[in-house]
C-alpha positions as CSV (number, residue, x, y, z in Angstrom):
1,M,41.0,-14.9,-25.5
2,N,42.4,-18.2,-24.4
3,A,40.2,-21.3,-24.4
4,R,40.0,-21.6,-20.6
5,L,38.7,-18.0,-20.3
6,R,36.3,-18.4,-23.2
7,S,34.9,-21.6,-21.5
8,L,34.6,-19.8,-18.2
9,V,32.7,-16.9,-19.8
10,L,30.4,-19.2,-21.7
11,S,29.6,-21.2,-18.6
12,G,28.8,-18.0,-16.7
13,L,26.5,-16.8,-19.5
14,C,24.7,-20.1,-19.7
15,A,24.2,-20.2,-15.9
16,A,23.0,-16.6,-15.9
17,S,20.6,-17.2,-18.8
18,A,19.2,-20.3,-17.1
19,A,18.6,-18.4,-13.8
20,A,17.2,-15.2,-15.4
21,P,13.6,-16.5,-15.8
22,L,13.4,-17.4,-12.1
23,A,14.9,-14.1,-10.9
24,G,12.3,-11.8,-12.3
25,C,9.1,-13.6,-11.6
26,Y,6.3,-11.1,-11.7
27,G,5.1,-9.9,-8.4
28,S,3.7,-6.8,-6.6
29,F,7.1,-5.0,-5.8
30,T,5.8,-4.5,-2.2
31,L,9.0,-3.3,-0.7
32,T,9.5,-0.6,-3.4
33,K,5.8,0.4,-3.1
34,K,6.1,0.7,0.7
35,L,9.2,2.9,0.3
36,H,7.5,5.1,-2.3
37,R,4.4,5.4,-0.1
38,W,6.5,6.4,2.9
39,N,8.4,8.9,0.9
40,G,5.1,10.4,-0.4
41,S,3.7,10.7,3.1
42,L,6.0,13.4,4.3
43,G,3.4,16.0,3.7
44,N,5.6,18.6,1.9
45,K,6.4,18.2,-1.8
46,F,9.8,19.9,-1.5
47,A,10.8,17.5,1.4
48,E,9.4,14.5,-0.5
49,S,11.4,15.5,-3.6
50,A,14.6,16.0,-1.6
51,V,14.2,12.7,0.3
52,M,13.5,10.9,-3.0
53,W,16.8,12.3,-4.5
54,A,18.7,11.3,-1.4
55,L,17.2,7.8,-1.5
56,V,18.1,7.5,-5.2
57,I,21.7,8.7,-4.6
58,I,22.3,6.6,-1.5
59,P,20.8,3.9,-3.5
60,V,17.9,2.9,-1.3
61,Y,15.4,2.8,-4.1
62,E,17.7,0.7,-6.3
63,L,18.3,-1.8,-3.5
64,S,14.6,-2.1,-2.7
65,L,13.8,-2.7,-6.4
66,L,16.6,-5.2,-6.7
67,G,15.4,-7.0,-3.5
68,D,11.9,-7.1,-4.9
69,F,13.1,-8.3,-8.3
70,L,15.5,-11.0,-7.2
71,L,14.0,-12.2,-4.0
72,F,10.6,-11.1,-2.8
73,N,8.7,-11.3,-6.1
74,L,10.2,-14.8,-6.6
75,I,8.9,-15.9,-3.2
76,E,5.6,-14.3,-4.0
77,F,5.4,-16.0,-7.4
78,W,6.0,-19.5,-6.0
79,S,4.3,-19.2,-2.6
80,G,1.5,-16.7,-3.3
81,K,2.6,-14.5,-0.4
82,N,5.0,-11.7,-0.3
83,P,7.1,-11.8,2.9
84,V,7.4,-8.0,3.0
85,A,3.6,-7.5,2.9
86,G,3.0,-8.8,6.4
87,G,-0.4,-9.9,7.6
88,P,-3.5,-7.7,7.2
89,L,-4.4,-5.6,10.2
90,P,-8.0,-5.9,11.3
91,T,-10.1,-2.8,10.6
92,E,-12.6,-1.7,13.1
93,V,-15.4,0.6,12.0
94,E,-17.7,2.4,14.6
95,R,-20.6,4.8,14.1
96,L,-20.4,7.5,16.8
97,A,-23.3,9.3,18.5
98,D,-22.7,12.5,16.5
99,G,-23.2,10.6,13.2
100,A,-19.5,10.4,12.4
101,I,-17.8,7.1,11.5
102,E,-14.4,6.2,13.1
103,I,-12.2,3.7,11.3
104,R,-9.3,2.2,13.3
105,Q,-6.5,0.0,11.9
106,G,-3.9,-0.8,14.4
107,T,-2.9,2.4,16.1
108,T,-4.1,4.6,13.3
109,A,-7.6,6.2,13.4
110,W,-9.6,8.2,10.8
111,R,-12.9,10.0,11.2
112,L,-15.5,10.3,8.5
113,E,-17.7,13.3,9.3
114,P,-21.0,13.7,7.3
115,T,-21.3,16.8,5.1
116,G,-24.6,15.9,3.4
117,P,-26.8,12.9,2.6
118,D,-24.0,11.0,0.8
119,G,-20.8,13.1,1.5
120,F,-18.1,12.9,4.1
121,E,-14.9,14.6,5.1
122,L,-12.0,12.4,6.0
123,R,-10.1,13.6,9.0
124,Q,-7.1,12.4,11.1
125,D,-6.3,14.1,14.3
126,G,-8.6,17.0,13.3
127,R,-6.8,17.6,10.0
128,L,-8.8,17.4,6.8
129,L,-7.3,14.7,4.6
130,G,-9.9,14.4,1.9
131,H,-13.5,14.0,0.9
132,G,-15.7,10.9,0.5
133,Q,-18.8,10.1,-1.4
134,L,-21.1,7.1,-1.1
135,T,-21.5,5.2,-4.4
136,A,-24.8,3.6,-5.7
137,E,-23.3,0.2,-4.6
138,G,-22.9,1.4,-1.0
139,D,-19.1,1.6,-1.2
140,L,-17.3,4.8,0.0
141,R,-15.1,6.5,-2.6
142,L,-12.4,8.6,-0.8
143,T,-10.4,11.3,-2.6
144,R,-7.2,12.7,-1.2
145,A,-4.6,14.7,-3.1
146,G,-5.9,13.5,-6.4
147,E,-5.8,9.8,-5.4
148,T,-9.0,7.9,-5.1
149,V,-9.5,4.8,-2.9
150,T,-12.8,2.8,-2.6
151,L,-13.8,1.2,0.7
152,P,-16.2,-1.7,0.2
153,A,-19.6,-1.6,1.7
154,T,-18.7,-4.4,4.2
155,L,-16.5,-1.8,6.0
156,L,-19.4,0.6,6.2
157,E,-21.9,-1.7,7.9
158,A,-21.4,0.5,11.0
159,C,-23.2,3.3,9.0
160,R,-26.4,1.4,9.3
161,A,-25.8,0.0,12.8
162,P,-26.9,1.8,15.9
163,A,-24.5,4.3,17.4
164,S,-21.7,2.8,19.5
165,A,-22.0,-0.5,17.6
166,A,-18.6,-1.6,16.2
167,V,-18.0,-3.9,13.2
168,V,-14.6,-5.6,12.9
169,V,-13.6,-6.9,9.5
170,A,-10.3,-8.3,8.1
171,D,-8.6,-6.1,5.5
172,R,-8.3,-7.6,2.0
């Protein structure tokens, strides 16, 4: 290798090693998580698997991971906000006259129908999505397809409010 080429390669390696700590600042990988969440929401495990393979081959997953790693996590690391995350949607919770609770976030609505003193069924457009149980702390633990999410008690103030009262809170 001639001296000029060696100098150029060493300069490139030095520049890359100096930039490497900034490129992979730890973050939430929001873009990749959103892509994965969308892929998992198709409702059919065979379709989800086929779409995942297509997105790996095309290379959508790889590009989203690279964008998160090189750009979005860096912005999140230094600013505290990930530009892909967007702003939180307000969540509106309303207790209905029949004892059910409706949760609306943007244009999406879910219905919690009581099944006992502390139990609920989670429905969307009449379809059963999962089951819920009130915890001792007053939070609501929802289980759907083996995944558990806990809604804080502040979202459930409508449970104790009179029917037709609505509580609006900002998502965390």
